[in-house]
N, C-alpha and C positions, 0 to 999 in steps of 0.2 A: 431726388438727386439734384434737380436744378431749381433752386430757389433764386429767382432773379431779384437781386438787391441793388437798387440804385442809391449810391451814397456819394460823398465828396470828401476831398482834401487830405493830404499830407505825405510822407517823407521817406527818405534815407537810402544810403548806398547798399548795394546788394552784398550779402554775405553768403559764401558757399561753405557749408558745413560738411566736413568729411572726417568722421570719427572712425578710427580703425575698428573693425568688427570685433576683434578679440578683446580690445580694451572695453568696448561697450558691453560685451557679454559678461565680463567680470564685474563691471560696475553696477549692473542692473539685475535684480532678481527676476525670475520668470514665474509663471503661474504656479508651477510645481514647487518652487522654492518657498512660496507663501502657504503651502498646504492645500492647494486646490487638488482634489482627487479626480483623476481621469482614468478612463478605461484604456487597456492596451499597453503594449510595450514600445516605447520610443526607440529610435535609433540612437547612436552615440552622441550626435549633436542635437537631436530632437528638432531637426530642421529639414527643409526640402533638399538641402545639399547632402543629406544622407543617401540620396539616390546618386550613385556614382556618376560623375561627369557634370552634374548640374552646377551652374555658377550663377550668382546673384550680385548685382551691382546697383548702387544708388547714387543719385546726385540730389543734394538737399539745398534748397534755396530759402534763406531766412534773412530778412532785413526790414528795417523801419518799425515804427510804432505810431499809435495815435489815429487820427482821422484818415479816412481813405482819400487818396488822390490817384485816380485811375491813371495807370502808366508809370506811377512812381512807387506806390506801395500803401500800406505794408505788404510784404511778400512772405508767404508761408506755403511753399509748394515744392515740386521736384519731379524726379523721374526714377523709376525702378526698372531694371532689366533682368530677365530670367532666361538663361541659355540652357537648353536641354542637354547638349553635349559639350558645353563650354564654347567660348567665343572663337576658339581656334578651329572649330569644326564647322563645315558646311553640310554635313550629313543630316538630312531631314529625319524627323521621327514620326511614327504613327501618332495620330491625335484625333480627338473628338471634343465637341463643345456642346454646351447646353445653357439656355437662359431660363431662369425661373420667373423673372419679371423683366420686361424689356425696356424700361425707361433709362437706357444707357447705351453704350457703344463699345464694340470690340471689332475693329476692322480685320479684314482678311479671313473671316470665318466662312464666307461662301466657298472659298477655295479649300479651306480645311475640310468642309463637308464633301466637296466634289472630289478632291484628290485623296483624302484620308491622311494627308501629311501636314506637319507644321514645319515650315522652312524658316530658320533663323530664330531670333529671340521672341519672347512675349514681353512687351513693354507696357508699363502702367504709369499714368500721369493724371493731370486734372482734365476736366471736361473740355476746356477751350484750348488745350495744347495737344490734342490728338493729332491734328494735321501736321504740325511742325515736327513732332516726334516721328510720325510715320515717314515723312520726307527725309529726316535725318538718318533713319535706319536704312533706307534705300541707298543713300549716299555712302554710308559707312560700309554696307555690304559690297557695293560696287568697288569701293576703294581698297577693300581687303580680299580681293581675289574672286570675282564673279566667275561662274563656270563659262567656259568658251562654248560656242562662239559669241562674241560680244554683240553682234548685230541683232540677236534676238533674246538677249538677257533681259529679265524682268523680275520684279519682286512685288509681293503683296503682303507687307508686314502685318503682324498681329499686334495691335495697339489698343489698350483698354483704358477706361477712365472712371473716376468718381469725382464728384463736385466739391471743391474746397472753398467756395465763395463766401462762406460765413467767416472764415479767418483770413482768406487770401484775396488780394487784388486780382481776381481771376480774369477780369477784362483788361488787365494791363499787359497780358501776354508776356510774362517774364521768363517762361521756359523757352530757351533758344536752341538751335540745332546743336551747338557745342555742349549743351547740358545733356541732351540725349546721348551724344557721343561719349561724354564723360561717364555716364551711367554704364554704358557698354564697356568702356575701357576699365572701369572699376570692378567689373564682374569677377568674382573669385569663388572658389570652393570654401569649405570650412564654415565657421560660425557666421550667421546672418544677422546684420543689424536689424533691430525691431523698433517699433513705436513711431515717433514723429520723424521719419527719415524718408528720403526718396519721394516717390509718388504719394506716400502716406503722410507727408509733413503736415498738411493743413486739414486732415480729416477728423471727423467726429463720429463716434460709435456709441449708440444707445445714450446719447447726450452726455457721454464722457469723452475724453480725448481718445481718438482712435489712431489708425495708421497701418503699418506693416507688421504682420505676425506670421510665424511659421511653426510647424510641428511635423513629426514623422511617426511612422509605425513600422516596426520590424516584425514580420510574420514568423511563426514557428517553422522549424524545418519540416514538420509534418504538412504544413500549409504551403510549403514551397520555399520558405526563407526569403521571400521577396520583401522589398522596402517600398513604402508609399510615403511621399512627402507632399506637404501642402504649404503654399504661401498665400496669404490674403492681404488685400488692401481694403480695410473695413471702414465704412462710412455710412452705416445704416442704423435705423431703429430708434425707438424712444426708450427712455429710462425705465418706465413701468413694465416693459416687456422683458428686460434683461434677466436672464437666469444663468447662474454659474454652478455647475455640478448639480443641477436640479433645484437650486435654492433661489428664491425670488429676490436676488440681490438689489435689483433696481428699485423695488418697492421698499426695501429695508434701508437703502441709502438715498433718501430724498434730496432733491436739489432744484434750483430754478430751471424751468423748462426752456429749451432752445427751439423746439419745433411744436406745432400744435397738432400734429398727426404723424403717424409712422412715415418716415421719409429717409432719403439717402440711398446709398448703393454699396455693393461689395463685389469685388473682383476676386476670383479664387483660381489659382493655378495648382493642378494636381500632377505630380510626377510619380512614375513607378518604373522599376526595372523588370516587372513581370511582362511576359511576352503577350501583350494584348493587341488586337487589331482595332481599327477605328470604331466599329460598331460597339465593341466592348468598352472602349475608352469613353464613348458617349454615355454608356451606362454608368461608368465610374463617375463622370462629371455630374450626372443626375443625383448621385448620393450625397453630394455637397449640401443639397437642400436639407437633408436630415440632420447633418451636423449643425447647420445654422438654426434649425428648429430646436435642437437641444438648448441653444442659447437664447431662445425666446423669439427668434425672428418670425414675423408673419409675411415677409416679403411684400410690403405694402405697395399700393398703387404708384407712389412716387419713387419707387426704388428700382435701380438697375442692378439686378443680381445675375451676373454672367460668369460662367465657369468654363475653363478649358483644361483638358487632361492630355498627357502624352506618355509614351513608353519609350525608354531608352534601349529596349531590346531590339533585336533584328537590325543591327547596324549594317549599313550598306544597302538595305532593301530599296531605299528611296533614290539611290544613285545608280542602281543597276540599269544597264541598257538591254539586258536579256532577262528572261524569266528567272526570278530569284527564289531560292528556297527559304522559307520563313517558318518560325515556330509560333504556335498559338496555344494559349492556356485553354484547356477544356472548359466548356461552359459551366459544368457542375463544380468546378474548382474556384469559382470567382468570388464566392461569398466572403471569405476572409479579406479580400481586397476591398469589398464594399464596406465591411466593418471598419477597416483601417482608414478609409477615406472619411467616414462619418466621424470617427474618433479624432483624427488629426485635424479636421476642419474645426471641430468644436474647440480644441485646445489652441489652435493657431489664432483664433479670434481673441480668446482671453489673454494669450501671450501679447498680442498687439496692445490691448488695453492696459495690461500690467506694465508694459515697457514705456508707454507714452507718458510724457510729462504735461502738466498744466500749461496751456498756451494762451496768450493774448494776441489777437490779430487786429484786423481792420476795425476802426471805430471803437477800439477797446473791447471788442467782443472777446469774452473769456470763456474757455472751456476747461473745466476741471478734470484732472486725471482721476482715474479710479483709485480711491484711497486704499492703500495696502492694509493698513491697520484695521479699518472698518470692514474690509472684505474678510479678513480673518475672523473678526468678531461675529460677523453674520454666519459664516460657515460653521463656526463653533456653536452658535446658537441652535443651528439645525443638525448638529452632530455630523457635520460633513467635513470637518477640518482634519486633513491627513497629517501624519507625523512627517517632519522634514529633517533632513540630515544636518 
């Protein structure tokens, strides 16, 4: 995750990129559009926002080119916000988290473990911007109606990171409080922007361009009819390990190496409307690892692979001042949710890579996008290319 690169010199004014989600979703194909076969049935948006109430917002910061000048640029970074019940709600959700490999950070997880609840959004940014984003979330929450009494109001936000220092002037601290606030204010339901946006702007995945990706699964009525949605910020892995739908795509599409060993990180957020309690949600978060394994991840020593899951069921349970009646899914009914988490995680990562464009950053470091035509050729070679509409 953290390759410490000392470089020098160069330029430019900051550009804030804010493309409407609907426009972007029409302009860019997703993995299924290219014929990548996946298991399971997605929701109507095939996104984390298929879970009712979930909102996602981005702030994308891109400026400058050429040699690195710390504090000036080039800048390739941003912030992403995920609200379980939308930004207008202060109602906490049951949550659980899990780390597969801990070379990374997700603040607030001690209290998630202790209380069983997630209060407020999950924020994702770059490694050196966790602090400023955390502080900005506290300020935003305070200014938008903290619970009384004010004299003992407090907040422990959940803020996660992956390292974008190969493309971004990460030590220039370009993410400001207003960028975190903008990601929050930009949060919306509906289609989710993917690829090089928000916190995923400067990320690298399997030595191709990475970033933000999302997917969902809708369970059958027999399995409860619940929805599971996943959002990833993927910045992990080496090319030779990449597998897509079981096909060794990384080996079939060679290219110049970026890393000399498995490195990077991934943050994964899992949402569901199934009535799960914190211990069950931790079990759900653990299944993310199996989805990443399908794509070839080994969760290397230098990787920060950290996952959080939450349930939008049992509204009001976290606000009640008296014993609250809650519902819980029987333990023997949870397997379909495990499968949905694995499947949606696998697809969300590939969606991120398919959506991301080739990017050049500091010192002319260039990361190529996963080429759509070559991906289709490789899938066809292995008889894995699905028919597309």
